[in-house]
C-alpha positions as CSV (number, residue, x, y, z in Angstrom):
1,M,78.9,16.4,-21.7
2,T,80.6,17.7,-24.4
3,T,78.6,19.5,-27.7
4,A,81.2,19.2,-31.0
5,L,80.3,21.8,-33.4
6,V,81.4,21.0,-36.7
7,A,81.8,23.0,-39.8
8,T,83.8,24.0,-42.9
9,T,84.5,27.8,-43.0
10,G,82.8,30.5,-44.9
11,G,78.8,30.4,-44.9
12,H,78.5,27.0,-43.2
13,L,80.5,28.3,-40.3
14,T,78.1,31.4,-40.0
15,Q,75.6,29.2,-39.7
16,L,76.4,27.2,-37.2
17,V,77.6,30.3,-34.8
18,G,73.8,31.5,-35.8
19,L,72.0,28.6,-35.0
20,A,74.3,27.1,-32.3
21,E,72.5,30.5,-29.8
22,R,68.8,28.7,-30.5
23,I,69.8,25.0,-29.8
24,P,70.4,23.7,-26.5
25,I,73.7,22.4,-26.3
26,D,75.5,20.7,-23.4
27,A,77.6,23.1,-21.3
28,E,80.8,22.4,-23.3
29,T,81.3,22.9,-26.1
30,V,84.3,22.1,-28.6
31,W,84.2,23.9,-32.6
32,V,86.0,22.2,-35.2
33,T,86.8,23.9,-38.6
34,H,89.9,25.0,-40.4
35,A,91.8,28.1,-39.7
36,N,91.8,31.6,-41.4
37,E,90.6,34.7,-41.1
38,Q,87.2,34.7,-40.7
39,S,87.4,31.4,-38.0
40,T,90.1,32.6,-36.0
41,S,88.6,36.3,-35.7
42,L,84.7,34.7,-34.9
43,L,85.7,31.5,-32.3
44,A,88.7,33.9,-30.9
45,D,86.9,33.4,-27.3
46,R,85.8,29.4,-28.0
47,H,87.8,26.2,-27.5
48,V,88.5,25.1,-31.5
49,E,90.2,22.3,-32.7
50,Y,91.5,23.4,-36.3
51,I,92.3,20.7,-38.9
52,P,93.4,20.8,-42.4
53,Y,91.0,22.1,-45.1
54,V,88.6,19.6,-46.4
55,G,88.1,21.0,-49.7
56,V,84.6,20.2,-52.3
57,R,84.5,16.7,-53.5
58,D,87.7,16.2,-51.6
59,V,87.7,12.5,-50.8
60,R,91.0,12.5,-49.2
61,G,90.6,15.4,-47.1
62,V,87.1,13.6,-45.7
63,L,89.4,10.7,-45.1
64,R,91.9,12.3,-43.4
65,S,89.3,13.6,-40.6
66,L,88.4,10.3,-39.6
67,G,91.3,9.9,-37.7
68,Q,90.7,13.7,-36.4
69,A,86.9,12.3,-35.7
70,H,88.7,9.6,-34.2
71,S,91.2,11.9,-32.0
72,L,88.5,14.3,-30.7
73,Y,86.5,11.3,-29.3
74,R,89.3,9.5,-27.5
75,R,89.8,13.2,-25.7
76,K,86.8,14.8,-25.3
77,R,84.2,11.9,-25.4
78,P,81.3,14.1,-27.0
79,T,77.7,13.2,-26.5
80,L,76.1,15.6,-28.9
81,A,77.4,16.6,-32.6
82,V,76.0,19.4,-34.7
83,S,77.4,20.3,-38.2
84,T,76.4,22.6,-40.9
85,G,78.9,20.7,-43.6
86,S,79.9,20.3,-45.8
87,G,82.4,17.9,-46.7
88,I,84.0,17.8,-42.7
89,A,80.6,16.4,-41.6
90,L,81.4,13.4,-43.7
91,G,84.9,12.9,-41.6
92,Y,83.4,13.3,-38.4
93,L,79.5,12.5,-38.0
94,P,79.3,8.7,-39.4
95,Y,82.3,8.0,-36.9
96,L,81.3,10.0,-34.1
97,A,77.4,8.1,-34.5
98,A,78.9,4.8,-34.6
99,R,80.1,5.4,-31.5
100,G,77.0,6.3,-30.0
101,V,77.1,10.0,-30.2
102,E,74.4,12.2,-31.1
103,C,74.7,13.4,-34.3
104,H,72.8,15.9,-36.4
105,Y,73.1,17.7,-39.5
106,I,71.7,20.7,-40.8
107,E,71.5,21.3,-44.5
108,S,72.6,24.7,-45.7
109,A,70.3,27.3,-46.3
110,A,71.7,27.9,-49.3
111,R,69.8,24.1,-50.4
112,V,66.7,25.8,-51.2
113,S,65.3,23.1,-53.3
114,G,66.9,19.7,-51.9
115,P,70.0,18.4,-49.8
116,S,73.5,18.6,-51.1
117,L,75.6,16.0,-52.2
118,T,76.8,15.8,-47.9
119,G,73.5,16.0,-47.2
120,R,72.3,13.1,-49.6
121,V,75.0,10.7,-48.3
122,L,74.2,11.5,-44.6
123,R,70.7,10.7,-44.7
124,W,71.6,7.4,-44.9
125,V,74.0,7.0,-42.6
126,P,72.3,5.2,-39.0
127,G,72.6,7.5,-36.1
128,V,72.8,11.1,-37.8
129,R,69.4,13.0,-37.8
130,T,69.1,15.4,-40.8
131,Y,67.2,18.6,-41.0
132,T,65.8,21.2,-43.4
133,Q,65.9,25.2,-42.8
134,Y,62.9,24.9,-45.5
135,R,59.3,23.5,-45.0
136,H,58.5,23.1,-48.9
137,W,61.2,19.8,-48.9
138,S,60.8,18.8,-45.4
139,D,59.6,14.8,-45.3
140,A,60.0,12.1,-42.9
141,H,63.5,11.9,-43.7
142,W,64.8,15.6,-43.3
143,H,62.9,17.4,-40.4
144,Y,62.3,21.2,-40.4
145,G,64.1,22.6,-37.5
146,G,63.6,26.3,-38.1
147,S,65.6,28.6,-41.1
148,G,68.8,31.4,-40.3
149,F,66.9,33.4,-41.6
150,D,63.8,33.4,-39.4
151,S,65.9,36.4,-37.0
152,Y,64.9,39.0,-39.5
153,E,62.9,41.4,-41.2
154,P,62.6,44.4,-43.6
155,V,62.4,47.9,-42.3
156,T,62.1,51.3,-44.4
157,V,64.6,53.6,-43.4
158,E,65.8,57.4,-44.2
159,R,69.8,57.6,-44.4
160,P,70.9,61.1,-45.6
161,L,74.4,60.4,-47.3
162,G,77.4,61.8,-46.0
163,E,80.2,63.0,-48.0
164,R,81.5,60.3,-49.8
165,I,79.4,56.9,-50.2
166,K,80.4,53.6,-48.4
167,V,80.3,50.4,-50.6
168,V,81.0,47.3,-49.5
169,V,81.5,44.2,-52.0
170,T,82.0,40.9,-50.6
171,A,82.8,38.0,-52.9
172,G,83.2,35.5,-50.2
173,T,86.2,33.2,-49.3
174,A,85.8,30.0,-51.3
175,A,88.7,28.6,-52.3
176,E,87.4,26.9,-55.6
177,F,85.7,29.4,-57.2
178,P,86.6,33.0,-58.2
179,F,84.2,35.3,-59.4
180,R,86.0,37.9,-61.6
181,R,82.9,38.3,-63.6
182,L,81.3,40.2,-60.4
183,I,84.5,42.3,-60.3
184,V,84.8,43.4,-63.5
185,A,81.5,44.3,-64.1
186,L,81.9,46.8,-60.6
187,T,84.8,48.0,-61.5
188,K,83.4,50.7,-64.1
189,L,80.3,51.0,-61.7
190,L,82.0,51.8,-58.6
191,G,85.1,53.2,-59.7
192,P,86.3,57.0,-59.9
193,G,84.1,58.9,-62.4
194,G,81.6,55.7,-62.7
195,D,77.8,55.9,-62.6
196,L,77.5,55.6,-59.0
197,E,79.9,58.9,-58.6
198,T,77.5,60.7,-61.0
199,V,74.4,59.9,-60.0
200,A,75.1,60.6,-56.2
201,G,77.3,63.4,-56.6
202,R,79.7,62.1,-54.1
203,P,82.8,60.0,-54.3
204,V,82.8,56.5,-53.9
205,E,84.9,54.4,-51.3
206,V,85.0,50.8,-51.8
207,L,85.9,48.1,-49.6
208,W,86.5,45.2,-52.4
209,Q,86.8,42.0,-50.3
210,T,88.1,39.5,-53.2
211,G,88.4,36.2,-51.4
212,C,90.6,34.0,-54.3
213,T,89.5,36.2,-57.2
214,P,92.5,36.8,-59.4
215,V,91.9,41.0,-59.9
216,D,96.0,42.4,-59.7
217,D,95.1,43.6,-63.3
218,L,91.7,45.6,-62.3
219,P,92.2,49.5,-61.2
220,I,90.9,48.6,-57.4
221,H,92.9,47.8,-54.5
222,A,92.0,44.9,-53.4
223,T,91.8,42.7,-49.5
224,P,91.3,39.1,-50.2
225,F,90.2,38.3,-46.6
226,L,89.2,40.0,-43.3
227,P,88.3,39.1,-40.2
228,A,85.1,38.3,-39.2
229,A,84.9,41.3,-37.0
230,D,86.5,43.5,-39.5
231,L,84.0,42.9,-42.1
232,T,81.4,43.1,-39.8
233,A,82.3,47.0,-38.7
234,A,82.9,47.7,-42.5
235,L,79.1,46.1,-43.0
236,I,77.5,48.2,-40.4
237,E,79.4,51.4,-41.7
238,A,78.6,51.1,-45.2
239,D,76.4,53.1,-47.4
240,I,75.4,50.4,-50.3
241,V,76.5,46.3,-49.8
242,V,77.3,44.4,-52.8
243,S,77.5,40.5,-52.0
244,H,77.8,37.1,-53.5
245,A,75.0,35.1,-52.5
246,G,76.9,32.5,-50.3
247,T,74.8,32.1,-46.9
248,G,77.5,33.4,-45.2
249,S,77.9,36.6,-46.5
250,A,73.9,36.9,-46.4
251,L,73.5,36.5,-42.9
252,A,76.8,38.5,-42.3
253,S,74.5,41.3,-44.3
254,L,71.9,41.0,-42.2
255,A,73.1,40.6,-38.9
256,A,74.7,44.4,-39.8
257,G,71.5,45.5,-41.0
258,R,72.3,46.1,-44.6
259,F,69.7,45.4,-47.5
260,A,72.0,44.3,-49.7
261,V,72.4,43.5,-53.4
262,M,73.4,40.0,-54.0
263,T,74.4,38.7,-56.8
264,T,75.0,34.9,-58.2
265,R,77.7,32.7,-58.7
266,V,77.3,30.7,-62.1
267,A,78.7,27.0,-62.5
268,A,78.3,27.6,-66.0
269,F,81.6,29.9,-65.9
270,G,83.3,28.1,-63.6
271,E,82.1,30.3,-60.3
272,A,80.4,27.6,-58.2
273,G,79.6,23.8,-58.2
274,D,76.0,24.5,-58.8
275,N,73.7,27.1,-59.0
276,H,72.2,27.1,-56.0
277,Q,73.2,30.7,-55.0
278,V,70.4,32.1,-57.5
279,E,68.0,29.8,-55.7
280,L,68.7,31.3,-52.2
281,A,69.0,34.9,-53.8
282,E,65.5,34.3,-54.9
283,E,64.5,33.1,-51.6
284,L,66.4,36.2,-49.9
285,A,64.5,38.6,-52.1
286,A,61.1,37.0,-51.7
287,R,61.5,37.4,-47.8
288,G,62.4,41.2,-48.7
289,L,65.8,40.7,-47.4
290,A,67.6,41.6,-49.6
291,L,67.8,42.8,-53.9
292,H,68.5,40.2,-56.1
293,R,70.3,41.0,-59.2
294,A,73.2,39.0,-61.8
295,P,76.5,40.3,-62.0
296,D,76.0,42.6,-65.6
297,A,72.6,43.5,-64.3
298,I,74.0,45.9,-61.5
299,T,72.9,49.3,-61.7
300,S,73.1,52.4,-60.0
301,A,69.3,53.1,-59.7
302,D,70.0,49.7,-58.1
303,L,72.5,50.6,-55.1
304,M,70.8,53.6,-54.3
305,A,67.5,52.1,-54.0
306,T,68.9,49.6,-51.0
307,R,69.7,52.7,-49.1
308,S,65.7,52.8,-47.9
309,T,65.2,49.5,-46.5
310,A,67.2,48.5,-43.4
311,I,67.6,44.6,-41.7
312,R,66.4,44.6,-38.2
313,R,66.9,41.4,-35.7
314,L,63.6,40.2,-34.0
315,T,63.9,40.6,-30.7
316,E,62.0,36.6,-29.8
317,V,63.6,34.0,-32.1
318,P,62.2,30.4,-32.0
319,A,64.9,27.3,-30.9
320,F,65.7,25.7,-33.8
321,E,64.1,22.1,-33.4
322,L,66.4,18.9,-32.6
323,R,64.7,15.6,-32.7
324,R,66.4,15.0,-29.3
325,R,66.6,11.3,-27.6
326,R,64.8,10.8,-24.9
327,G,65.7,12.4,-22.0
328,R,68.1,14.8,-23.6
329,G,65.8,17.9,-24.5
330,R,64.2,18.8,-27.6
C-alpha cells in the first residue's frame, strides 16, 4: 500500500512534512510537489515526483496536473492521499478520489477563520474528507484533527549577546507576491549605523532571504532563496528573527526555537491574495509563539525583546486524527 503526500512548495509543504509525522500512513510513500531550493533540500532522502508549479488560481496548472495524477495512479496505485494544498490538491485529490483512493485534505493553518478557495471546492468533492486546524470553525464537514502549532510552547530564557547581532529576515518564497514594504522598512533599522546597532552597541549582521521581492536598488546583500537546511541553520544561530507571517516560515522559526517578529502581507498593497496573514500572526501571538507587528511599526525595542523568549518543542505531541475508512486505522 502506498500513500501519496501532495503539497505546493512553501508553507503548504512545510506543514505536510510536520503533519506526516503525526499521521498513520502506509509504509511506502511518494511525495508530489514542485522543485525548488526548499523542496529538494527538505525531501532529499524521500521518494519525490516533481511536477510543474501550480500557482494561485492557476486553472491551466490544475488541469495539467490531472494528467500527472493519472500517471501517478497508473504507476503507483496509491491507497491513501493526503494534501495540505493549495492548487495542486485540486488536480490530484478529485481524480484520486474518483479512482477509489482514500483522500484527505487538511486546510492550511494560515486559514484561521475559514477555508481557502481550494478548501471550499474540495469540501464538495465526493470521497475527499476535509479538515481544519482550528476547533472554532470545525463542523460536520470540517473535522478538527489537530494543529501544526500544537507541538510548541514558549519559555523564558536569558541569552547573552555576542560580538555582533545576527539577524535573519525572511520574506518567504511566494512567486506571485513581493514584500518590498518589509525590506524597505528594515533596511534603515538594521543597516550600518541604524537604530538596532545604536541600541545594542554592536554591529548587526543580517541574512536577507527576500524571495521574489525586487531589492537590487537597496543597500543590502540579498539571498532570494535558501535550501531548507541552510535556512534552518541560520535560524538556529540567529539572535533575532523577523519573518513574514507565512505558515511555512512560522513553522521553520518555531522548529528552530525562535520567538520571531511576525509581520504581515496586506492584499491592498499587492502582497497577498487576501489578508489571512494578519489572522495567522494574531493566532501565533495569542499562543505566545511570536510577536506581531506591521512592517513599518517594528522597532529596535521589539527586536531586542524577542531575545527573552524561546520556543520549545513538546516531547509528546498528539496524533493528527484522520477519519479513516473502516479497517484502515484512525
